[in-house]
N, C-alpha and C positions, 0 to 999 in steps of 0.2 A: 504494500500500500504506500503510495507516494505521500510524503509528509506535506501538510498544509503550509505553503510558503508564508502565509500571514502569521503563523504561529512561531516561525523561526525568528529569533531575535538576533540581529546582526551585532557581532562583537566589535567593540571599538579597537582600532589599530593604532599603535603607538611605536614610533621608531626614531632613532637618532642617526644622523649621518655626519661624519667628520671627513673633510677633504681639504685639499690645498689648491690654490690658484697658481698653476705653473706658468701662466702667461704674464704674470706680474712678479718679477724678481727684484728684490731690493738690492741696494748697493753691496750689502754684506753677503749676498748670495742666497738669502732665505726667502721663503714665500709665506704669505699670510695663511694661517690656519682658519678654516671656515667651519661653521656648524649649521645644521638645518634640522628642525624638529618637525615631524610629520604625524598628524593625527587625522584619521579618517580621510585620507587622500588629500588633505590640505596641509600645506607646510608654511613655515615661517623661519627666516634666518635669525640666528642668535649670535650676538657678538662674542668673540673670545679673543682675548689679548695674548696671542701666542704666535710665534713665527718658527718655521721648521726648515731645516736643510732638505731640499727636495730629494737629495740622494738617499736620505734616511727614511723617507716616507714610504710606508707599505699600504697601497690602496686596498688590499684584501683584508688585512687586520685592522685598518684604520688607526694605526699607531705608528710611531717612529721606531725603527730598528736600532739595536745596539744599546750601549750603556754610556754613551757620551753625555756631556752636560746638557746639550741641546735636546737629545732624545728624552732624558729624564724630565727636563722642564716641560716639554711638550706633553708627554704622557701623563704627568701629574696634573697638568691643566685640563686634559681631557677627562681624567677620572673625577676630578673635583667638579667640573661642569656637569658631567653625567649624573653625579649624585644630586646636584642642585636641581637640575631639570626634572629628574625622576621624583624628587621630593615635592616640588611644586605641582607636578602632574597629579600625584596621589592626593595632595591636599585639596586642589581645586575640584577634582572629581568627587571627593568625599563631601565637600562643602556645598557644591552646586548640583551634584547629580549628573553633571556632564562636564566636558572639557574640550577646549579647542586649542589649536596651535598658537593662535594669537594671544589667548589668555596666558598660556605658559610662557611665551616670549615676554609679555609685559611683566609677569611676575618675576621672572629671572632677572630682567634688566631694571626692575623697579620703576617702570614707566606706566603711569596711569593705573596703578593698582586701585581697585574698587572694593568697597566693603562687601562681604558675603553675608552679613547679618542685617536684620531690619533696623534696629536702633542705631547701629553704626552708620548705616546709609542715611537715616533721618538726620543724624548729627552733621554728616557731611553736607547734606542739602541746606540745613539751617545756617551753617557756617558760610557757605557760598552766598546765601541770601543776605546774611548780615553785612557782608562786604559791599553789597549793592544798595543798601539803605541810604537814602539821600541822593542816589544817582538815578535809578529807575525803579526803586522799590521803596515802600513805606514802612516806617517803624512799627505801626500798629499791625501790619500784615506779618511782619517778622515775629512780633509778640504772639500772634495767634498760632503760628507754626511752632513756636517754643512751647506754648500751652498744650498743643496737640501731642508734641513729643513727650512731655512730662506725663500726660494722661496715659499714653500708650506704654511708656516705661513702667508706670504703676500697674497697669493691667498685666504686662508680661511678668513682672515680679510677683504679683499677688495671685493671679490665676494660673500662670504657667510655671511659677516657682523657678524662674530663670532670670539671668541678668540680660540676656538677649536671645533671639531666635534666628535660626538660619533662614535665609530667603527661600531656599528650596523647600522648607517645611510649611510655608504658608499655604493654607487651603481654605475651603469654605467654612470648615469648623472654626478656624481661628477668627475669621471675619464675623461669623455669627456670634461667637463668644464675646468678641469685643463690643459688638452692638448691644448685647444683653448687659454687659458690664456698664456701658454708658447710660443705658436706660434705668438700670436698677441701682447699682452701687453709687453712681454719680447723679442719678435722678435728673438727667438732662432732658430738655424739651426736644421734640422731634427734629426741629431745624438745627439745633446744636449737634445732635447725634449725626445728622447728615453731613455737617461740616467736618467732623472728625473722621468719619468714614471716607469722605472725599480725599482728605489728606493722606490717609492710609493707602488709598488707591493710587494717589500720585506717586508714592514711594515705589510701589510695584511697577508702575509704568516707567519710572526712572531706571529701575533695575533692568528692565527689558532693553531699554535704549542703550544702556552701557554694557550690556552683554552678560550680566550676572544672573539673569533669568532668561530662559528660552521663551517662555510664554507668560503672559500676565494672568495670574489665577483669578483676578477680580475684574478683568477687562470687560466681561459681559454682565457685570452686576451694576444695576442702575437703581439704587434705592429711591423710593418715592419720597418726594418732599411733601410735608403736610400742606393741606390746602391753605393757601395764603389768605390772610385776613384782608379786608378791604384796604387798599393802599391810600385811600382818601376818606375824609369825613363825608357822611351823608349831608345833603344840602340843608336839611332841616337842623342837623346838629351844628353846621357851620353858622347858620343864622342865629341859633340859640347862643353860640359862643360870642357872637358879635353884639347881641342885643340884651344879654343878661349880665348884670354886674357881678363882680367877684370881690370879696372883702380884703383878703390878704394882699399886701403890696407886692410881695415876691411873686405870687400867682398872677397878679395883674400884669406885671412885667412880662412874664412868660406868655400870657395870653396875647399881649400886644406884639411881642416878637413873633409869635406863631402867626398872627394875622398879617404882619409885615411879610413874612415868608410866603404866606398864602397868596398875597397880591404881587409878589415878585418872582416866586419860584426859586429863591435862594436856599441853599442848604445851610446847615449849622456852620460848617467850616467857612463858607463864603460870607455868611452874615457876620461871623465873628471878626473877620478881617476887613469888612466893608468900611471904607474911609471916605472923607470928604472929596478927595481927588477922583474917586470913582463915580461921582455924581456930577453931571454937567447939564447946562440949560441950552436948549436949541434956540434958533432964531425966532421960532414961533412961540417961545415961552414955555414949552414943555420940558420936563425934567427926565433925564435918562440915567440909568446905571450901565456903565461899561466896565466889565471885569473879565478876567480869565478864570474859569472854574478851577478851584484848587485840585479837585479830583482828576480832571482830564486835561487841564491847561487849554481848554477850548474857549474861544471868545464868546461872551454872552452879552446881549444888548436888551435891556428891559425898560420900557416906558413906565414911568411912575404915575399911578393914578392918585386920586385925592386921599384915599385911606392911608397908604404908606407914607405919603408926604406929611400928613397930620401926625402920624406916629413919630416920624423923625423930629418934628417940632416939639412934640410932647416931651421928649427925652434929651433935647438939645442942651438943657442946663446941667445935665448930669455928666457931660463929656469931660474926660480927663486927658484926652489926646485928640488926634484927628479921627479916631474911630467913631463911627456913627452911634454904636451901642456898646455898653459895658456888659457884654454877655457873661452869664455864669459859666463855670467850667462844665464840660459835657456831662459828666456823671451827675452833678447836682441838677442840671437842666433836665436830664432824663427823669430824675426822681420827681421834680416839680411838675413836669408835663403829665406824668401819670397821675399825680395828685389832682392836677387841674381837670383831667378827664373824669376822675371819680367825682369831683365836685359838680360837674355838669351832667354826669350820668352816662358817659360813653367813653370808649377806649380811645386814647390819644397817644401818638408818638410824634415827636417834633418833625420827623421826616414826612409825615402825612401832609404837612403844610405845603411842601413842594409839589406833592401830587394833587393837592387841592388846586394849585395854580394851573396844572396841566389839564385839569378836567373842568371844574366849575368856573374858573376865571377866564379860560381861553377856549379850549376845544368845544365845550358844550354851548358856547355862545358864538360859534362859527369862525373863530380864528383859524386860519389854515394851519395844517399840521407842520408844514415846513417852517412857518413863522414861530410856532411854539418851540420847535427844535432850536431855532436861533436864539430865542429868548432864554431857554433853559440850558443852553450850552452843551447839548448832547454831542459827544464825540462820534460815536456810531449810533445810529438812530434805531436801536432795537426797540425802544419804547415808543417811538413815533413812526417807525417803519420806513421812513423816507429820510434820505440824507440830502440836504441842499444848503447852499450858501445864500443867505438872504440879506440883502442890504438893509441898513437902518431906515431908508426911505420906505421899503416894503413893510417893515415892522410898524413904522409910523402910520402908514395907510390902514393896516389891519387894526391897529389899536384905536384909530379914529372911528372905525366901524364899530368896534367894541364900545366906544364912548357913546355912540348914538343908540346902541341897543340897550345900554344900561342907564341911559339918561332918565332921571326921574325916580329911579329905584332908591328908596331911602333905607339906609342901614344905620342903626344906632350903635355908636361906639362910645360906651360910657367912660367918663373920666372920674373914677371912684374917689381918688384922692383930692380932686378939685371939682366938686359937684356944680359949682357955679358955671363951669365951662362945658358941662355935659350936653353939648349940642348934638342935634341930628346931623349926621354927615351924609351928603348926597354924593353918590359915586358918579360924578359927571366930568371927571378928568380935568 
């Protein structure tokens, strides 16, 4: 009975070849000794610092004949290199489950050696990332990778009882155990769990790209993100926010900053650094914000309506520099924004203000999507679906149309700390 070829496992072939280049003879009459490692029909040259008298070289034994000093030096170099190559071959095969001539060559010559374990690979990634912070990477992103590394290291030590794990050992069980660990031991929310799993997947993808994994064990895994909550406030909630007073001064400030962001589309980072030089007046008397978004460095042009203009005036006396607002630090602002939401009875995050601008203030009132993209400073327009460069004139035309559509709509913006000035503001630009 003929054996099933599919059941026959091909054995890996490994061989070393030492030879000399007789066509290039040095002044002292010697030739360069060369070495080539071959694994599974693929070979790679390996440097060896040895020179041999061609008259002593035996091409059959791949050694130098005799007991001369040159013969002894050459044969010792061959034996030493053979032992080194063989050691690396066995180590790589044991660590990765496979081995290539290129991997052995790099290991022998100390070139481009890559980690064979998960945490070592993660540390290598983070160190490379850290060097690029301030160039094309952000500090907060680096910190998020460091956090993921620490959590993964804790999991490996606690659940696997190891200091590190071999890349070749990574399987679906490891992935599922890590996910359970995040959800139970760390009691993380689904979105946070997804972020840590994403970074684990990035490490295995990196291992494949650098040749320390043949295939990505998690390449086909795409964990579902939890259904995203509304990115913007309901229109009735936005109206309630604008028309209902709030007692606490710090919450009042957060509310006003939130409304300013709602009417301009600025993020927290852009609002925090907004200065007087960023605001200009056109010949027709309209006021504009011209900035580059901190996140993308993309130009943004925003026409200022009456609501943000009056908020600017409200806090002008508090300025300590050319900054328009003295914003709270991000952590404290997040806390106060949540408290503000509870006060009004709906969920609030400061970033929702930016999405309010993209929906209630612009798109829902007929402002063209390319104009919204220009005002919001989108780099690639995945949120607006269209990428276009729009001139300030075009933005002005669209905002004038918005002015006509909103003319006569009255919005109450209460000035709680100065009741005598609590006038009704008409959004009429």
